[in-house]
C-alpha positions in Angstrom: 91.2 145.6 286.2 87.4 146.5 287.0 85.3 144.2 284.0 83.1 147.0 283.7 85.5 149.4 282.4 85.5 146.8 279.2 81.8 147.2 278.8 80.3 148.2 275.9 76.8 150.1 276.4 73.6 150.5 274.1 72.2 153.3 275.6 68.3 153.5 275.3 66.7 156.9 275.1 63.1 157.1 275.5 60.5 159.7 273.7 58.7 162.4 274.9 55.1 160.1 276.6 56.6 156.7 276.9 59.6 155.1 279.2 62.2 153.2 277.4 60.5 150.0 277.8 57.9 150.4 275.0 57.8 147.3 272.7 59.9 149.1 270.0 63.0 150.2 272.8 62.5 147.2 274.6 63.2 145.0 271.3 65.8 147.2 270.2 67.1 147.0 273.4 67.2 143.1 273.9 68.6 142.8 270.2 71.8 144.8 271.7 72.0 142.8 274.5 72.1 139.4 272.6 75.0 141.0 271.0 77.0 141.6 274.1 76.3 145.0 274.3 74.9 146.0 278.1 71.7 147.8 277.8 71.4 151.3 280.2 68.0 152.4 279.7 67.5 156.4 280.3 64.4 157.6 282.3 63.2 161.4 282.0 60.4 163.6 282.2 60.4 166.2 280.0 59.2 169.5 281.0 55.5 169.8 279.8 55.5 173.5 279.3 58.3 173.1 275.9 57.2 171.5 272.8 59.2 169.0 271.0 61.0 171.4 268.9 61.9 173.4 272.2 63.3 170.4 273.8 66.4 170.1 271.7 68.9 171.5 274.4 67.1 170.1 277.0 67.5 166.3 275.5 71.2 167.0 274.1 71.5 167.7 278.3 70.1 164.7 279.6 72.0 162.5 277.0 75.3 164.2 277.6 75.2 164.2 281.2 74.2 160.4 281.0 77.0 159.3 278.6 79.3 161.1 280.8 78.4 159.2 284.0 78.4 156.0 282.2 82.2 156.6 281.2 83.0 157.7 284.5 81.5 156.2 287.3 80.4 153.1 286.2 83.4 152.4 283.8 81.5 151.6 280.8 81.6 153.6 277.2 78.5 153.9 275.2 79.0 152.2 271.8 75.4 152.6 270.5 72.3 155.1 271.2 68.9 153.9 270.4 66.3 156.4 270.7 62.6 156.9 269.8 61.5 160.5 268.4 62.5 163.0 270.9 65.5 161.6 271.8 66.6 161.9 268.1 67.4 165.4 269.4 70.9 163.5 270.7 71.4 163.1 267.1 74.5 166.2 267.7 75.6 164.3 270.5 76.4 161.0 268.8 77.7 162.8 265.9 80.2 164.6 268.0 81.2 161.3 269.6 80.9 159.3 266.7 78.5 156.8 268.2 76.4 154.6 265.9 72.5 155.1 266.4 69.1 153.5 266.0 66.9 156.5 265.4 62.8 155.4 265.5 60.7 157.9 264.3 63.3 160.8 264.7 62.2 164.2 263.9 63.2 164.7 260.8 61.1 167.8 259.7 62.9 169.5 262.8 66.1 170.9 261.4 68.5 170.5 263.8 67.9 166.9 264.0 68.4 166.4 260.6 71.4 168.7 260.3 73.2 166.5 263.4 72.3 163.9 261.4 74.0 165.1 258.3 77.1 165.6 260.4 77.2 162.1 261.7 80.4 160.0 260.6 79.1 156.5 262.2 76.4 154.6 260.8 72.5 155.2 261.6 69.4 153.7 261.1 66.8 155.5 260.9 62.9 154.3 260.9 59.9 155.9 260.2 56.6 155.8 259.0 54.8 157.6 255.9 51.6 158.7 258.4 53.9 160.5 260.6 54.1 164.3 260.1 57.6 164.4 261.8 58.9 161.8 259.0 60.5 163.1 256.0 61.5 159.6 253.7 63.0 161.8 251.2 65.1 163.4 254.0 66.1 160.0 255.6 67.2 158.6 252.2 69.8 162.0 252.0 71.2 161.4 255.3 71.9 157.3 255.1 71.0 153.9 253.3 69.9 152.2 256.6 66.4 153.7 256.1 63.5 151.5 257.1 60.1 153.2 255.6 56.8 151.7 256.8 53.8 152.5 254.7 50.8 154.3 256.6 52.3 153.8 259.8 52.2 156.9 262.1 54.3 158.1 264.9 54.0 155.2 266.9 54.5 153.0 263.7 51.0 151.4 264.2 49.2 150.8 260.9 45.7 151.0 259.7 43.6 147.7 260.0 43.9 144.8 262.6 46.5 144.9 265.6 48.3 142.3 263.8 49.6 144.4 261.4 51.2 147.0 263.4 52.8 143.7 265.4 54.2 142.6 261.9 55.8 146.3 261.6 57.4 145.4 264.8 58.7 142.6 263.7 59.9 144.2 260.8 61.9 147.0 262.8 63.2 144.1 265.0 65.1 142.3 262.0 66.1 145.5 260.1 67.7 146.5 263.7 69.6 143.1 263.7 70.8 143.8 260.4 71.8 146.9 261.1 73.7 145.5 264.1 75.0 142.4 262.6 76.1 143.4 259.1 76.6 146.9 259.6 78.4 147.7 263.0 79.6 143.9 263.0 78.2 142.6 265.9 77.2 139.0 266.4 74.3 137.2 268.2 75.5 135.3 271.0 73.8 132.5 272.6 70.5 133.8 274.3 70.4 134.0 278.2 66.9 133.6 278.6 
């Protein structure tokens, strides 16, 4: 049997402007790999003429296609989605496939995203900031008990003041992702490989 057939994957989905290797996604990806998942970063270039709200169907198509290719040609199966902002338009895919997810700064003010998250049967972690106009903490807490809300953090999870404060936020988010994977999903850290 090809060993890839038994691989479990963490699919890392970027936001609108930056790829899958920005610090928030890079840390989340590394956390997943230290728990035995193979991280598969997606890359894309969203159509420039569309707004984030208009890109929902495009995101669903991109993520569905990527997951189908991974389960077919590459012999792995997604067991976790990790996405930033625009990626949260893939919440319907996660709900349909019963995949747990980590959504960083999800678009909770956009009704299709919130509705898809409400249909989720697998656990989800939602992370956002109170200064982000696309985040709604009340909605987040109505959707899941796994919420990290950062006071004064913007859509990039930066907080006012020295950069060290925003670096501390990154650490807080990393801790929350580790706890979510360990305690909620039942994964455990393995020996680091370097």
